[in-house]
N, C-alpha and C positions, 0 to 999 in steps of 0.2 A: 341752265340751258347754254350750251356752247355757242360760239359765234356762228359756226356753219349752220347748226340746227336752228338758231334764232333767225338767220337769214332765210332759210327755207320756209319756216312757218310764217314769218311776216310777209314773204313774197307770195306764197300760195294764197294767203288771206286776200291779197290784192285781186285775185281772179274774180271775186264777187263784188268788188268795190269799183265797178266800171265808172270811169270819169271822163268819157269822151271817146270819139272815134279813133281807132288805131291808124297808123300809117298804112299806105297801100302795101299789099303783100306781093305784088309783082309789077314790074315796070321794065319792059324790054329795052327801053332807051337808056336806062341807067347802067353804066359799065359795071361788070362784076366785081371790080376792085373797089367799089364804093357801096355803102349801105343803101337800102331802099329809102325813098323819100320820107322824111319825118324822123328817121333814126340817126343817131350818132353812135360812135364807137369809143369805148373806154377800155383799152387793152395795153396798159403800161408795160414797159420792158420787163421781162421775167429774168431775173439773174439765173444763170446756169447752175446746175448742181455739179459737184465734183464726185465722180465715181471712179474708185480705184486710182485716185491721184490725177485723174484727167477730167477736164471740164466737158460738160455736154455741149451740144450744138442746139441753140434755141432759134426757131424761125417763127416770125409773127407777121400777120398781114390780114388782108381781106380777100376772100374768095367766094364767089357766088353770093355776094351781098352779106356774107357772114364773116365776123372776125374770127381769127383762129390763132392758136399757139401749137407749135410742134416742138418736141424735144427729143434729141437722138443722142444716145451715149456714144462715146468714142469707139467702144467695141460693141457695135450693134449686131444683134443676133438675127437680123432680117425679119423680125416680127413686130407687129404694131398693135398697140392697145388704144382704142378709141374711148373717150370719156364723154358721157351724155349727162349734161347738167340738169338740175331740177327747175322748177318754175321760177321765173324772173319777175313776175308782177306785170303791171300794165304800163310800165314806163316806156320811154323811147330810147334808152341807152342800152347798147349791146355790150355785154361783158363776157369774159372767158374765165373759167375755173380750171386749175390743174386738178388731177385726180386727188381725192381727199383721203383721210384716214391713213396717211403715210404711204399710200399706194404709189404716189409719184416716185418716191425714193426707191421703193421696193421694185417697181417695174424697171426703172433705169438700172438698178444694181443687178438685175437678172438679165440685162441686155436688151430689154424691150424699148422701143421708141413709143412715145405716146402722142396723141393729138386730140385737141378739144376745140369745138366750135361754139360760138355764141348763139348759133342759129340765126336766120335772117330776120326773125321777128320775135316779139315777146307775146304775152298772153298765154293761155293754155293751148299752145299750138304744137301738137305732137307732129303734125305733118312737117312743120318747119324743122323740127329736130331730126326726124327721120331723113329728110332730104339733105339737110346741111351736113349731117354727120357722114352720110354716104358720099356726098360730093367731096368732103375734105379727105376721106380715106382714099379716094381715087386721086385727088390732087397731090397727096403724099407721094405718089409714084413719080410725079414730075419734080417735086421739091427735093426728094431724097432718092428713092428707088422703089420699085414695086415690091411691097412686102410679100413674104411667102406665107404669112398667116396674119389674120386680123381678128382680134378679140374686141369685145365691147363691154364696158362697165359703166354704171351710173346710178343715180339716186332719184327717188321720188317720181316726178313727171318723167325724168330720164329713164325710169323703169318702163313706163308706157312707151317711150321712144324705142327702147331696146326690144320689148315684146313685139312691137309692130315691125321693127327693122328686120328681125329674123325672118318674118313672113313676107315682107315687101321685097326683100332681096335675098331669096333663098340661095344658100351656098356661098354667099359673099363673106359672111362672118363665120368664124370657126368655133366660137364659144362665147358665153355671155355671163356677166355677173350683175344682175339687177339687185339693188338694195333699197329697202323701204319703197318698192316700186308699185305703181298703179297698174298692176298686171290684170286687174279685174275690169279695166277700161271704164265703160259707162256706169258700172255698178258703184263706183266711188260717189258719183253724184246722186245716185239712188239712195245711198246711205245718208248723205247730207239731207236729202228730202225726208227720209224716214225720221230723222231726228226731230225735225220740226213738227211733222204731222202726228207722230205718236205722243209727243209732249202736249200738243194741242188737244188731241182726242181725250187724253186722260184728265185734262183740266177743263173740259167743256168749252174750249175756245175754238172759234172758226176764223182763222186768219191766214188763209193761203189762197192765192198769192199774197205774200206778206206786204203790208202797207208800209209807208215811209216811216211811221212811228213804231214799227215792230220792236226794235231793240230798246227803245227808250220807254215805251208805255206798256206794251203787251208782254214782252218777255219777263220783266220783273214780277208781274202778277202770276205768270206761269210758274216761275221758279219758287215763288212763295207757296203756292199750292202743292208743289212737289217736295218742298222742304230742302231744296238744294242751295238756297241763297248763301248760307254760311258753311256749306259742306267743303271740306278740304281733305286732301289725301292723308290718311293716317289719323285723322281727327275723329271726333264723335260722329256717329251715323245719325244725321239729322233728318233723313228722308221720311216723308209721310208714307202711308200705304200706297198711294198713287205714285209717289216718287220711287218706291221700291219696284213697282210694276214697270215704270219707265226705265229704270236702271236695268232690269232684267231684259227688257226689249232691246236696249242699246247693246248689251253684252251679247245677246243672241245674234243680232244683225252684224256685229263686228267680228264674229269669229267663234262665238259660243263660249260656254263656261270654260275658264282657263285661269292659270295663275296670274295675279296682278289685275284682273278685270275690274274688281271693285275700286281700288285706288285709281285705276286709269280713268274710270268714269268721273270720279271727283276731280281729277287733274284736268280733264278736257271739257267739263260740263258747260262752262261759260263760253269758251272759244267756239264750240260747235254751233251755238245759237247765232254767233256773229257771221256764220257762213250763209245766212239767208238775207237777201236784199230784194227789193222790188224788181220785177222783170225788166229786162232791157232788150226788147225785141228788135230794136233798130241796130243793135250791136252785132258784130260778127260773132260766129260761134265760139271762137277762141276767147272772146271776152264775155260770153254769156253761156257757159257750159251747163248751167242749171236747166236750160230749156230741153236738154236731152233726158232729164230725170223723170222716172215714173215709179209708181208703186202699184200699178194695176194688178199685177200678178203676185205680189208679195204676200206671204203668209206669216203673220206675226205671232210671237210669243210674248206675253200671255195671250192665249187664244181669243179672249174676249175683245181684244183690240180689233180683231178683224170685223167686228160688227159695228164699230164706232169710228174707225179711222177714215178720214177723207181720202178718196181715191183720185189720183192725179195722172192724167195722160201726158206724154211728152208734148211740149209745144212745138217740137221739131221732129216729127216722125221720120222724115226723109233722112236726116243726118243720123238719127238713132239706128235706123235699119240699114244704112248704106254700107256695102262691103268695101267701098273705095277708101283711099287714103285721104280722109278729111282731116280737119284740124283736131278732132277728137275721134280717132278711128277705133274700130273694133280690133281686138286681139283674138284670133280664132283658136289659138292653142296648138300651133304646129311649129315648134322651134326648129326641129330638124338637126340641131347641134347641141352639145352639152350646155346646160344652164344650171348654175348654182345661184340660189337666191337667199337673201337674208331679210328678216322682217322682225320688228319689235312686237312682242306679244301685246303690249298695252297701248300701242300706237292707235289712236282713234282719228287722227287726221288723214292718214292713209291706212285704214284698219287692216288687221291681220286677215280679215276675210278676203282681201285681194289675193292672197296666196292660195286660199282654198278655191276661189273661183278659177284661178289659172290652172290649178291642179286638176280640177274637174274637166276643164276644156281640153287640157293635154291628154288626160286619160281617155276622154271620149274619142279623141282622134288617134288613139293607140300609140301615143308617143311618150309614155311615161318613162321609158328608158333614158330619155334625154333630160330629165328634170330631177334636181336635188334641191330640197328646200330646208332651211334652218331657221328655227325660232330663237330669238334672243330676248332675254328677260329684261326688257326696258319698256318705258312708257312714253318717253319723248319721241318725237319724229326723227328718224334717221340717227338714232343714238347708238352708234357702234364704236367699239374700241379699235385701235389699229391692229390689235391681235386678232379680233374677230374678222375684220375685213381682209387682213393679210392672209390669214389661214384659208379663207374662202377663195381668195385669188390663187394661192399656191395649189389648192386642190383643183381648181378649174384648169390651171396649167398642166398639172399631172394628168388630168382626164383628157384634155385635148391633145397632149403630146404623146402620152403613153397608154391611153385607154384605161386608166385607173379610175373608175367611177367612185367618187367619195360617198360617204354616209350622209344621211339627212334625217329629218324628223318626219313623222307621220302626220302631216298637217290636216289630212282628211279624215282622221280617226277621232271622233268625238270623245271616245274613252281615253285615248292617249293625250289629247289636248287638255282634257280636264284634270289630268294627273297633277298633283302638287309639285312634282319635279319636272314637268314639261318645260322645255327650254334650257334645262341645265346642261345638256350635253355639249352645246356649242357656245354657251355664254362664257365670257371671259371672267373667271373668278377673281382675278386680280383687280378688275374694274369695280368690283362691288364696294370697295372702301373709298372709291374716288367720288367726284362730284357727279350729279345727275340723278336719275330716278331709280337706280337699281335697288336702293334700300327699301323701296316699296314692295319688294319681293322678299320672301324668306330666303335664308342662306341655303344654297344647294348642298346636298350631302356630299 
């Protein structure tokens, strides 16, 4: 697991490990060039890049309580790329990431300036990401000049930020590149809930809401009955008949039968149990997103699960149904501008089903013309090569600049997704021999 992916995984795990009240999310008495009470900033100087023999201009500071970094090439083309980072955990230090996967250098070499915000708070706070990113894009006009085009790219929770940003500020952004994004909004937390409840149903355990000793005493017994205790990717298939049913259910809920689904289950099986902790009703929504989760209307496969699985209503119906920009808002599926997305087929942390949910919403709203989605044959979270991300960026640029809509994968077709070669079209063949999880897939023809 690469450094960036490890950071994302460890950080997002923190969303369910609530350990105290977060800082205040608003304080009108605090100047905008300072973080909100309880937060500090760690945004060390970023050395400028050299593009075509000339150094870039790097600007850093705090605006609207959020730390930021802006970088402008000497020969700026008048266009701006915003970067939306992923989950930061429950800590109180605000940090800023430059665009990943070599996109920083690619953007600058093409003449784009880029800007990235820390957001004004941590937690799973999409509202903070949406507002802070928009505020920084406007502030760029004062720092540099008003851009004639604004694109937005990002990862993981940053994909949730992107999906809602396009709808919150229609017409402000000209195109988007969400990668491994939570484009299915609340359904991510439904999936985490499903994982616990189906495992419990198949092993005759009733332990939801989960007690304090869930991970130490109850989960080991569940895993033993499922035969997953010693299961590893590429190793012997140790699952029991109940374990096979559980695996089939997880595969179905995460995107359906597809290449890499079986080793992906073995890869993520322990980690997903760790995403269940006792309720924290006194915590803000951004620090207790599980209270949005429900399976009241979920239909499971294998079908017999529907007779035995515990049904759970959201503990917070108001936030679940609200159309407002909450900490964990809805994405309705109205992008209105070109969107190119990337997603790993075997990612079960932000599962491939997020893409299918977004596709369905976009289609329902008659906006499919604005969406191109690509499957990448990886299992780890946000495991993309520079070539995959760079090609997607270049295709987004061609689409927004010249109207050249690029090709994508049919993520909504169960037949196509189940094909042994699904995901081959846009996966980087050169990355197959490198580190990571790509060798859990067969070699593409």
